PDB file of N, CA, C, O and CB in Angstrom:
ATOM      1  N   MET A   1       0.845  -1.170   0.000  1.00  0.00           N
ATOM      2  CA  MET A   1       0.000   0.000   0.000  1.00  0.00           C
ATOM      3  C   MET A   1       0.895   1.240   0.000  1.00  0.00           C
ATOM      4  O   MET A   1       1.847   1.336   0.775  1.00  0.00           O
ATOM      5  CB  MET A   1      -0.964  -0.006   1.220  1.00  0.00           C
ATOM      6  N   SER A   2       0.582   2.151  -0.853  1.00  0.00           N
ATOM      7  CA  SER A   2       1.422   3.333  -0.996  1.00  0.00           C
ATOM      8  C   SER A   2       0.975   4.451  -0.051  1.00  0.00           C
ATOM      9  O   SER A   2      -0.121   4.427   0.508  1.00  0.00           O
ATOM     10  CB  SER A   2       1.397   3.825  -2.443  1.00  0.00           C
ATOM     11  N   TYR A   3       1.855   5.415   0.099  1.00  0.00           N
ATOM     12  CA  TYR A   3       1.561   6.569   0.950  1.00  0.00           C
ATOM     13  C   TYR A   3       0.349   7.326   0.434  1.00  0.00           C
ATOM     14  O   TYR A   3      -0.459   7.825   1.218  1.00  0.00           O
ATOM     15  CB  TYR A   3       2.772   7.506   1.027  1.00  0.00           C
ATOM     16  N   ARG A   4       0.222   7.410  -0.883  1.00  0.00           N
ATOM     17  CA  ARG A   4      -0.894   8.146  -1.480  1.00  0.00           C
ATOM     18  C   ARG A   4      -2.236   7.508  -1.139  1.00  0.00           C
ATOM     19  O   ARG A   4      -3.192   8.220  -0.830  1.00  0.00           O
ATOM     20  CB  ARG A   4      -0.726   8.221  -2.994  1.00  0.00           C
ATOM     21  N   THR A   5      -2.326   6.180  -1.188  1.00  0.00           N
ATOM     22  CA  THR A   5      -3.592   5.525  -0.861  1.00  0.00           C
ATOM     23  C   THR A   5      -3.908   5.627   0.623  1.00  0.00           C
ATOM     24  O   THR A   5      -5.076   5.610   1.010  1.00  0.00           O
ATOM     25  CB  THR A   5      -3.555   4.064  -1.282  1.00  0.00           C
ATOM     26  N   ASP A   6      -2.868   5.734   1.465  1.00  0.00           N
ATOM     27  CA  ASP A   6      -3.104   5.911   2.897  1.00  0.00           C
ATOM     28  C   ASP A   6      -3.798   7.233   3.197  1.00  0.00           C
ATOM     29  O   ASP A   6      -4.520   7.340   4.189  1.00  0.00           O
ATOM     30  CB  ASP A   6      -1.790   5.835   3.659  1.00  0.00           C
ATOM     31  N   LEU A   7      -3.593   8.227   2.364  1.00  0.00           N
ATOM     32  CA  LEU A   7      -4.177   9.548   2.590  1.00  0.00           C
ATOM     33  C   LEU A   7      -5.638   9.640   2.164  1.00  0.00           C
ATOM     34  O   LEU A   7      -6.306  10.624   2.482  1.00  0.00           O
ATOM     35  CB  LEU A   7      -3.379  10.585   1.855  1.00  0.00           C
ATOM     36  N   ARG A   8      -6.139   8.656   1.465  1.00  0.00           N
ATOM     37  CA  ARG A   8      -7.504   8.712   0.943  1.00  0.00           C
ATOM     38  C   ARG A   8      -8.311   7.484   1.374  1.00  0.00           C
ATOM     39  O   ARG A   8      -8.548   6.588   0.564  1.00  0.00           O
ATOM     40  CB  ARG A   8      -7.484   8.819  -0.589  1.00  0.00           C
ATOM     41  N   PRO A   9      -8.737   7.435   2.647  1.00  0.00           N
ATOM     42  CA  PRO A   9      -9.429   6.244   3.135  1.00  0.00           C
ATOM     43  C   PRO A   9     -10.914   6.172   2.780  1.00  0.00           C
ATOM     44  O   PRO A   9     -11.506   5.097   2.873  1.00  0.00           O
ATOM     45  CB  PRO A   9      -9.286   6.171   4.605  1.00  0.00           C
ATOM     46  N   TRP A  10     -11.531   7.283   2.377  1.00  0.00           N
ATOM     47  CA  TRP A  10     -12.957   7.274   2.039  1.00  0.00           C
ATOM     48  C   TRP A  10     -13.124   6.979   0.555  1.00  0.00           C
ATOM     49  O   TRP A  10     -12.499   7.621  -0.289  1.00  0.00           O
ATOM     50  CB  TRP A  10     -13.625   8.629   2.406  1.00  0.00           C
ATOM     51  N   ALA A  11     -13.971   6.004   0.243  1.00  0.00           N
ATOM     52  CA  ALA A  11     -14.145   5.590  -1.150  1.00  0.00           C
ATOM     53  C   ALA A  11     -15.622   5.594  -1.530  1.00  0.00           C
ATOM     54  O   ALA A  11     -16.490   5.330  -0.698  1.00  0.00           O
ATOM     55  CB  ALA A  11     -13.540   4.193  -1.379  1.00  0.00           C
ATOM     56  N   VAL A  12     -15.894   5.897  -2.794  1.00  0.00           N
ATOM     57  CA  VAL A  12     -17.238   5.808  -3.355  1.00  0.00           C
ATOM     58  C   VAL A  12     -17.259   4.565  -4.238  1.00  0.00           C
ATOM     59  O   VAL A  12     -16.467   4.439  -5.172  1.00  0.00           O
ATOM     60  CB  VAL A  12     -17.629   7.113  -4.168  1.00  0.00           C
ATOM     61  N   TYR A  13     -18.177   3.650  -3.930  1.00  0.00           N
ATOM     62  CA  TYR A  13     -18.316   2.416  -4.694  1.00  0.00           C
ATOM     63  C   TYR A  13     -19.635   2.415  -5.444  1.00  0.00           C
ATOM     64  O   TYR A  13     -20.656   2.881  -4.940  1.00  0.00           O
ATOM     65  CB  TYR A  13     -18.221   1.189  -3.773  1.00  0.00           C
ATOM     66  N   ARG A  14     -19.596   1.885  -6.655  1.00  0.00           N
ATOM     67  CA  ARG A  14     -20.823   1.634  -7.400  1.00  0.00           C
ATOM     68  C   ARG A  14     -21.196   0.184  -7.153  1.00  0.00           C
ATOM     69  O   ARG A  14     -20.414  -0.721  -7.442  1.00  0.00           O
ATOM     70  CB  ARG A  14     -20.653   1.937  -8.939  1.00  0.00           C
ATOM     71  N   CYS A  15     -22.395  -0.039  -6.616  1.00  0.00           N
ATOM     72  CA  CYS A  15     -22.850  -1.380  -6.255  1.00  0.00           C
ATOM     73  C   CYS A  15     -23.604  -1.995  -7.427  1.00  0.00           C
ATOM     74  O   CYS A  15     -24.593  -1.449  -7.915  1.00  0.00           O
ATOM     75  CB  CYS A  15     -23.747  -1.339  -4.990  1.00  0.00           C
ATOM     76  N   ARG A  16     -23.107  -3.143  -7.861  1.00  0.00           N
ATOM     77  CA  ARG A  16     -23.726  -3.870  -8.972  1.00  0.00           C
ATOM     78  C   ARG A  16     -23.878  -5.327  -8.580  1.00  0.00           C
ATOM     79  O   ARG A  16     -23.215  -5.801  -7.658  1.00  0.00           O
ATOM     80  CB  ARG A  16     -22.886  -3.734 -10.276  1.00  0.00           C
ATOM     81  N   LEU A  17     -24.749  -6.035  -9.278  1.00  0.00           N
ATOM     82  CA  LEU A  17     -24.942  -7.450  -8.994  1.00  0.00           C
ATOM     83  C   LEU A  17     -23.701  -8.265  -9.340  1.00  0.00           C
ATOM     84  O   LEU A  17     -23.404  -9.256  -8.673  1.00  0.00           O
ATOM     85  CB  LEU A  17     -26.142  -7.980  -9.762  1.00  0.00           C
ATOM     86  N   THR A  18     -22.979  -7.857 -10.370  1.00  0.00           N
ATOM     87  CA  THR A  18     -21.798  -8.600 -10.800  1.00  0.00           C
ATOM     88  C   THR A  18     -20.570  -8.284  -9.959  1.00  0.00           C
ATOM     89  O   THR A  18     -19.584  -9.018 -10.019  1.00  0.00           O
ATOM     90  CB  THR A  18     -21.506  -8.307 -12.249  1.00  0.00           C
ATOM     91  N   GLY A  19     -20.605  -7.224  -9.189  1.00  0.00           N
ATOM     92  CA  GLY A  19     -19.470  -6.851  -8.336  1.00  0.00           C
ATOM     93  C   GLY A  19     -19.428  -5.358  -8.108  1.00  0.00           C
ATOM     94  O   GLY A  19     -19.950  -4.579  -8.906  1.00  0.00           O
ATOM     95  N   ASN A  20     -18.811  -4.968  -7.026  1.00  0.00           N
ATOM     96  CA  ASN A  20     -18.701  -3.550  -6.687  1.00  0.00           C
ATOM     97  C   ASN A  20     -17.461  -2.948  -7.329  1.00  0.00           C
ATOM     98  O   ASN A  20     -16.426  -3.604  -7.451  1.00  0.00           O
ATOM     99  CB  ASN A  20     -18.659  -3.357  -5.163  1.00  0.00           C
ATOM    100  N   ILE A  21     -17.580  -1.685  -7.739  1.00  0.00           N
ATOM    101  CA  ILE A  21     -16.484  -0.987  -8.402  1.00  0.00           C
ATOM    102  C   ILE A  21     -16.160   0.274  -7.611  1.00  0.00           C
ATOM    103  O   ILE A  21     -17.045   1.072  -7.304  1.00  0.00           O
ATOM    104  CB  ILE A  21     -16.847  -0.642  -9.880  1.00  0.00           C
ATOM    105  N   CYS A  22     -14.885   0.443  -7.286  1.00  0.00           N
ATOM    106  CA  CYS A  22     -14.441   1.666  -6.618  1.00  0.00           C
ATOM    107  C   CYS A  22     -14.347   2.766  -7.666  1.00  0.00           C
ATOM    108  O   CYS A  22     -13.558   2.673  -8.607  1.00  0.00           O
ATOM    109  CB  CYS A  22     -13.065   1.459  -5.889  1.00  0.00           C
ATOM    110  N   VAL A  23     -15.154   3.805  -7.499  1.00  0.00           N
ATOM    111  CA  VAL A  23     -15.205   4.898  -8.463  1.00  0.00           C
ATOM    112  C   VAL A  23     -14.139   5.946  -8.153  1.00  0.00           C
ATOM    113  O   VAL A  23     -13.442   6.412  -9.055  1.00  0.00           O
ATOM    114  CB  VAL A  23     -16.595   5.542  -8.469  1.00  0.00           C
ATOM    115  N   ALA A  24     -14.012   6.319  -6.869  1.00  0.00           N
ATOM    116  CA  ALA A  24     -13.047   7.354  -6.483  1.00  0.00           C
ATOM    117  C   ALA A  24     -12.756   7.256  -4.993  1.00  0.00           C
ATOM    118  O   ALA A  24     -13.546   6.702  -4.228  1.00  0.00           O
ATOM    119  CB  ALA A  24     -13.577   8.767  -6.839  1.00  0.00           C
ATOM    120  N   CYS A  25     -11.597   7.808  -4.585  1.00  0.00           N
ATOM    121  CA  CYS A  25     -11.189   7.840  -3.175  1.00  0.00           C
ATOM    122  C   CYS A  25     -10.937   9.285  -2.752  1.00  0.00           C
ATOM    123  O   CYS A  25     -10.488  10.115  -3.543  1.00  0.00           O
ATOM    124  CB  CYS A  25      -9.914   6.970  -2.941  1.00  0.00           C
ATOM    125  N   PHE A  26     -11.243   9.568  -1.462  1.00  0.00           N
ATOM    126  CA  PHE A  26     -11.152  10.933  -0.954  1.00  0.00           C
ATOM    127  C   PHE A  26     -10.543  10.960   0.436  1.00  0.00           C
ATOM    128  O   PHE A  26     -10.515   9.949   1.137  1.00  0.00           O
ATOM    129  CB  PHE A  26     -12.527  11.588  -0.933  1.00  0.00           C
ATOM    130  N   ARG A  27     -10.057  12.129   0.824  1.00  0.00           N
ATOM    131  CA  ARG A  27      -9.490  12.315   2.160  1.00  0.00           C
ATOM    132  C   ARG A  27     -10.568  12.467   3.221  1.00  0.00           C
ATOM    133  O   ARG A  27     -10.398  11.998   4.346  1.00  0.00           O
ATOM    134  CB  ARG A  27      -8.581  13.529   2.178  1.00  0.00           C
ATOM    135  N   THR A  28     -11.684  13.121   2.875  1.00  0.00           N
ATOM    136  CA  THR A  28     -12.730  13.379   3.866  1.00  0.00           C
ATOM    137  C   THR A  28     -14.052  12.765   3.433  1.00  0.00           C
ATOM    138  O   THR A  28     -14.322  12.587   2.245  1.00  0.00           O
ATOM    139  CB  THR A  28     -12.899  14.883   4.090  1.00  0.00           C
ATOM    140  N   ARG A  29     -14.863  12.448   4.428  1.00  0.00           N
ATOM    141  CA  ARG A  29     -16.178  11.862   4.164  1.00  0.00           C
ATOM    142  C   ARG A  29     -17.073  12.860   3.428  1.00  0.00           C
ATOM    143  O   ARG A  29     -17.842  12.471   2.550  1.00  0.00           O
ATOM    144  CB  ARG A  29     -16.845  11.416   5.483  1.00  0.00           C
ATOM    145  N   SER A  30     -16.977  14.131   3.779  1.00  0.00           N
ATOM    146  CA  SER A  30     -17.833  15.136   3.144  1.00  0.00           C
ATOM    147  C   SER A  30     -17.526  15.261   1.650  1.00  0.00           C
ATOM    148  O   SER A  30     -18.438  15.465   0.849  1.00  0.00           O
ATOM    149  CB  SER A  30     -17.657  16.497   3.833  1.00  0.00           C
ATOM    150  N   ASP A  31     -16.256  15.143   1.270  1.00  0.00           N
ATOM    151  CA  ASP A  31     -15.908  15.165  -0.155  1.00  0.00           C
ATOM    152  C   ASP A  31     -16.496  13.958  -0.872  1.00  0.00           C
ATOM    153  O   ASP A  31     -17.002  14.076  -1.988  1.00  0.00           O
ATOM    154  CB  ASP A  31     -14.381  15.196  -0.338  1.00  0.00           C
ATOM    155  N   ALA A  32     -16.428  12.804  -0.231  1.00  0.00           N
ATOM    156  CA  ALA A  32     -16.976  11.585  -0.830  1.00  0.00           C
ATOM    157  C   ALA A  32     -18.494  11.687  -0.970  1.00  0.00           C
ATOM    158  O   ALA A  32     -19.048  11.290  -1.995  1.00  0.00           O
ATOM    159  CB  ALA A  32     -16.603  10.353   0.017  1.00  0.00           C
ATOM    160  N   ASP A  33     -19.170  12.216   0.050  1.00  0.00           N
ATOM    161  CA  ASP A  33     -20.625  12.389  -0.019  1.00  0.00           C
ATOM    162  C   ASP A  33     -21.026  13.358  -1.131  1.00  0.00           C
ATOM    163  O   ASP A  33     -21.998  13.118  -1.847  1.00  0.00           O
ATOM    164  CB  ASP A  33     -21.161  12.891   1.324  1.00  0.00           C
ATOM    165  N   ALA A  34     -20.283  14.442  -1.272  1.00  0.00           N
ATOM    166  CA  ALA A  34     -20.588  15.420  -2.321  1.00  0.00           C
ATOM    167  C   ALA A  34     -20.416  14.804  -3.707  1.00  0.00           C
ATOM    168  O   ALA A  34     -21.241  15.021  -4.594  1.00  0.00           O
ATOM    169  CB  ALA A  34     -19.688  16.660  -2.180  1.00  0.00           C
ATOM    170  N   TYR A  35     -19.343  14.037  -3.889  1.00  0.00           N
ATOM    171  CA  TYR A  35     -19.103  13.393  -5.184  1.00  0.00           C
ATOM    172  C   TYR A  35     -20.185  12.355  -5.477  1.00  0.00           C
ATOM    173  O   TYR A  35     -20.632  12.221  -6.616  1.00  0.00           O
ATOM    174  CB  TYR A  35     -17.709  12.731  -5.210  1.00  0.00           C
ATOM    175  N   MET A  36     -20.607  11.617  -4.434  1.00  0.00           N
ATOM    176  CA  MET A  36     -21.655  10.625  -4.613  1.00  0.00           C
ATOM    177  C   MET A  36     -22.971  11.288  -5.025  1.00  0.00           C
ATOM    178  O   MET A  36     -23.695  10.734  -5.851  1.00  0.00           O
ATOM    179  CB  MET A  36     -21.846   9.818  -3.328  1.00  0.00           C
ATOM    180  N   SER A  37     -23.294  12.446  -4.478  1.00  0.00           N
ATOM    181  CA  SER A  37     -24.535  13.129  -4.857  1.00  0.00           C
ATOM    182  C   SER A  37     -24.489  13.578  -6.316  1.00  0.00           C
ATOM    183  O   SER A  37     -25.513  13.568  -7.000  1.00  0.00           O
ATOM    184  CB  SER A  37     -24.781  14.340  -3.941  1.00  0.00           C
ATOM    185  N   ILE A  38     -23.306  13.971  -6.797  1.00  0.00           N
ATOM    186  CA  ILE A  38     -23.163  14.328  -8.213  1.00  0.00           C
ATOM    187  C   ILE A  38     -23.362  13.098  -9.090  1.00  0.00           C
ATOM    188  O   ILE A  38     -24.045  13.164 -10.112  1.00  0.00           O
ATOM    189  CB  ILE A  38     -21.776  14.957  -8.481  1.00  0.00           C
ATOM    190  N   LEU A  39     -22.765  11.973  -8.689  1.00  0.00           N
ATOM    191  CA  LEU A  39     -22.922  10.735  -9.454  1.00  0.00           C
ATOM    192  C   LEU A  39     -24.385  10.300  -9.506  1.00  0.00           C
ATOM    193  O   LEU A  39     -24.881   9.889 -10.555  1.00  0.00           O
ATOM    194  CB  LEU A  39     -22.065   9.619  -8.843  1.00  0.00           C
ATOM    195  N   ARG A  40     -25.070  10.394  -8.368  1.00  0.00           N
ATOM    196  CA  ARG A  40     -26.485  10.002  -8.325  1.00  0.00           C
ATOM    197  C   ARG A  40     -27.348  10.917  -9.189  1.00  0.00           C
ATOM    198  O   ARG A  40     -28.318  10.455  -9.792  1.00  0.00           O
ATOM    199  CB  ARG A  40     -26.996  10.019  -6.882  1.00  0.00           C
ATOM    200  N   ALA A  41     -27.017  12.190  -9.260  1.00  0.00           N
ATOM    201  CA  ALA A  41     -27.782  13.123 -10.093  1.00  0.00           C
ATOM    202  C   ALA A  41     -27.580  12.819 -11.573  1.00  0.00           C
ATOM    203  O   ALA A  41     -28.512  12.935 -12.368  1.00  0.00           O
ATOM    204  CB  ALA A  41     -27.372  14.575  -9.791  1.00  0.00           C
ATOM    205  N   ASN A  42     -26.352  12.425 -11.944  1.00  0.00           N
ATOM    206  CA  ASN A  42     -26.059  12.128 -13.346  1.00  0.00           C
ATOM    207  C   ASN A  42     -26.531  10.748 -13.772  1.00  0.00           C
ATOM    208  O   ASN A  42     -26.812  10.526 -14.949  1.00  0.00           O
ATOM    209  CB  ASN A  42     -24.584  12.248 -13.595  1.00  0.00           C
ATOM    210  N   ASN A  43     -26.621   9.818 -12.828  1.00  0.00           N
ATOM    211  CA  ASN A  43     -27.030   8.456 -13.147  1.00  0.00           C
ATOM    212  C   ASN A  43     -27.967   7.950 -12.046  1.00  0.00           C
ATOM    213  O   ASN A  43     -27.541   7.199 -11.169  1.00  0.00           O
ATOM    214  CB  ASN A  43     -25.787   7.519 -13.300  1.00  0.00           C
ATOM    215  N   PRO A  44     -29.242   8.359 -12.087  1.00  0.00           N
ATOM    216  CA  PRO A  44     -30.158   8.035 -10.991  1.00  0.00           C
ATOM    217  C   PRO A  44     -30.475   6.548 -10.851  1.00  0.00           C
ATOM    218  O   PRO A  44     -30.936   6.120  -9.793  1.00  0.00           O
ATOM    219  CB  PRO A  44     -31.431   8.784 -11.179  1.00  0.00           C
ATOM    220  N   GLY A  45     -30.242   5.758 -11.884  1.00  0.00           N
ATOM    221  CA  GLY A  45     -30.534   4.330 -11.812  1.00  0.00           C
ATOM    222  C   GLY A  45     -29.469   3.516 -11.103  1.00  0.00           C
ATOM    223  O   GLY A  45     -29.718   2.367 -10.738  1.00  0.00           O
ATOM    224  N   ALA A  46     -28.300   4.077 -10.901  1.00  0.00           N
ATOM    225  CA  ALA A  46     -27.194   3.350 -10.273  1.00  0.00           C
ATOM    226  C   ALA A  46     -27.222   3.519  -8.754  1.00  0.00           C
ATOM    227  O   ALA A  46     -27.752   4.501  -8.233  1.00  0.00           O
ATOM    228  CB  ALA A  46     -25.846   3.835 -10.836  1.00  0.00           C
ATOM    229  N   VAL A  47     -26.646   2.548  -8.061  1.00  0.00           N
ATOM    230  CA  VAL A  47     -26.569   2.587  -6.606  1.00  0.00           C
ATOM    231  C   VAL A  47     -25.119   2.841  -6.204  1.00  0.00           C
ATOM    232  O   VAL A  47     -24.216   2.104  -6.602  1.00  0.00           O
ATOM    233  CB  VAL A  47     -27.103   1.260  -5.976  1.00  0.00           C
ATOM    234  N   TYR A  48     -24.905   3.894  -5.407  1.00  0.00           N
ATOM    235  CA  TYR A  48     -23.568   4.257  -4.940  1.00  0.00           C
ATOM    236  C   TYR A  48     -23.548   4.248  -3.421  1.00  0.00           C
ATOM    237  O   TYR A  48     -24.553   4.553  -2.779  1.00  0.00           O
ATOM    238  CB  TYR A  48     -23.145   5.647  -5.484  1.00  0.00           C
ATOM    239  N   GLU A  49     -22.401   3.898  -2.846  1.00  0.00           N
ATOM    240  CA  GLU A  49     -22.217   3.904  -1.397  1.00  0.00           C
ATOM    241  C   GLU A  49     -20.861   4.511  -1.049  1.00  0.00           C
ATOM    242  O   GLU A  49     -19.878   4.319  -1.765  1.00  0.00           O
ATOM    243  CB  GLU A  49     -22.335   2.472  -0.822  1.00  0.00           C
ATOM    244  N   VAL A  50     -20.824   5.244   0.060  1.00  0.00           N
ATOM    245  CA  VAL A  50     -19.565   5.765   0.586  1.00  0.00           C
ATOM    246  C   VAL A  50     -19.108   4.811   1.688  1.00  0.00           C
ATOM    247  O   VAL A  50     -19.878   4.478   2.589  1.00  0.00           O
ATOM    248  CB  VAL A  50     -19.724   7.245   1.128  1.00  0.00           C
ATOM    249  N   VAL A  51     -17.854   4.376   1.611  1.00  0.00           N
ATOM    250  CA  VAL A  51     -17.319   3.449   2.605  1.00  0.00           C
ATOM    251  C   VAL A  51     -15.963   3.943   3.099  1.00  0.00           C
ATOM    252  O   VAL A  51     -15.252   4.665   2.400  1.00  0.00           O
ATOM    253  CB  VAL A  51     -17.196   2.024   2.017  1.00  0.00           C
ATOM    254  N   PHE A  52     -15.626   3.536   4.314  1.00  0.00           N
ATOM    255  CA  PHE A  52     -14.302   3.804   4.869  1.00  0.00           C
ATOM    256  C   PHE A  52     -13.486   2.546   4.651  1.00  0.00           C
ATOM    257  O   PHE A  52     -13.802   1.499   5.216  1.00  0.00           O
ATOM    258  CB  PHE A  52     -14.365   4.204   6.399  1.00  0.00           C
ATOM    259  N   ASP A  53     -12.445   2.631   3.845  1.00  0.00           N
ATOM    260  CA  ASP A  53     -11.629   1.470   3.526  1.00  0.00           C
ATOM    261  C   ASP A  53     -10.663   1.222   4.675  1.00  0.00           C
ATOM    262  O   ASP A  53      -9.632   1.883   4.797  1.00  0.00           O
ATOM    263  CB  ASP A  53     -10.865   1.671   2.189  1.00  0.00           C
ATOM    264  N   LYS A  54     -11.013   0.264   5.505  1.00  0.00           N
ATOM    265  CA  LYS A  54     -10.268  -0.015   6.725  1.00  0.00           C
ATOM    266  C   LYS A  54      -8.837  -0.471   6.447  1.00  0.00           C
ATOM    267  O   LYS A  54      -7.922  -0.123   7.194  1.00  0.00           O
ATOM    268  CB  LYS A  54     -10.989  -1.066   7.534  1.00  0.00           C
ATOM    269  N   GLU A  55      -8.637  -1.238   5.394  1.00  0.00           N
ATOM    270  CA  GLU A  55      -7.298  -1.728   5.061  1.00  0.00           C
ATOM    271  C   GLU A  55      -6.359  -0.581   4.716  1.00  0.00           C
ATOM    272  O   GLU A  55      -5.182  -0.618   5.074  1.00  0.00           O
ATOM    273  CB  GLU A  55      -7.366  -2.712   3.895  1.00  0.00           C
ATOM    274  N   GLN A  56      -6.862   0.431   4.031  1.00  0.00           N
ATOM    275  CA  GLN A  56      -6.024   1.565   3.669  1.00  0.00           C
ATOM    276  C   GLN A  56      -5.687   2.408   4.886  1.00  0.00           C
ATOM    277  O   GLN A  56      -4.636   3.048   4.920  1.00  0.00           O
ATOM    278  CB  GLN A  56      -6.712   2.418   2.616  1.00  0.00           C
ATOM    279  N   ALA A  57      -6.559   2.420   5.885  1.00  0.00           N
ATOM    280  CA  ALA A  57      -6.362   3.291   7.038  1.00  0.00           C
ATOM    281  C   ALA A  57      -5.604   2.612   8.178  1.00  0.00           C
ATOM    282  O   ALA A  57      -5.355   3.243   9.206  1.00  0.00           O
ATOM    283  CB  ALA A  57      -7.696   3.773   7.539  1.00  0.00           C
ATOM    284  N   GLU A  58      -5.231   1.338   8.017  1.00  0.00           N
ATOM    285  CA  GLU A  58      -4.520   0.616   9.066  1.00  0.00           C
ATOM    286  C   GLU A  58      -3.212   1.289   9.424  1.00  0.00           C
ATOM    287  O   GLU A  58      -2.487   1.774   8.556  1.00  0.00           O
ATOM    288  CB  GLU A  58      -4.262  -0.809   8.639  1.00  0.00           C
ATOM    289  N   VAL A  59      -2.922   1.311  10.707  1.00  0.00           N
ATOM    290  CA  VAL A  59      -1.660   1.885  11.169  1.00  0.00           C
ATOM    291  C   VAL A  59      -0.584   0.818  11.032  1.00  0.00           C
ATOM    292  O   VAL A  59      -0.745  -0.308  11.503  1.00  0.00           O
ATOM    293  CB  VAL A  59      -1.766   2.397  12.650  1.00  0.00           C
ATOM    294  N   LYS A  60       0.505   1.182  10.387  1.00  0.00           N
ATOM    295  CA  LYS A  60       1.605   0.233  10.202  1.00  0.00           C
ATOM    296  C   LYS A  60       2.582   0.364  11.358  1.00  0.00           C
ATOM    297  O   LYS A  60       2.819   1.458  11.870  1.00  0.00           O
ATOM    298  CB  LYS A  60       2.327   0.469   8.849  1.00  0.00           C
ATOM    299  N   GLY A  61       3.151  -0.783  11.764  1.00  0.00           N
ATOM    300  CA  GLY A  61       4.111  -0.667  12.832  1.00  0.00           C
ATOM    301  C   GLY A  61       4.822  -1.902  13.167  1.00  0.00           C
ATOM    302  O   GLY A  61       5.663  -1.906  14.066  1.00  0.00           O
TER     303      GLY A  61
END
């Protein structure tokens, strides 16, 4: 895991029957929520979720 991915623990996923797809990653939950609302407005038929990627946020030591 790189330093860059450690800085962006909040992710927006598109939920599909065939599998979930990570659309984008963000530093703050509010940024992820705002981006998800834009995605939902542009594609109302799709299902999006904001998640905290625990593996990316793990403290190394």
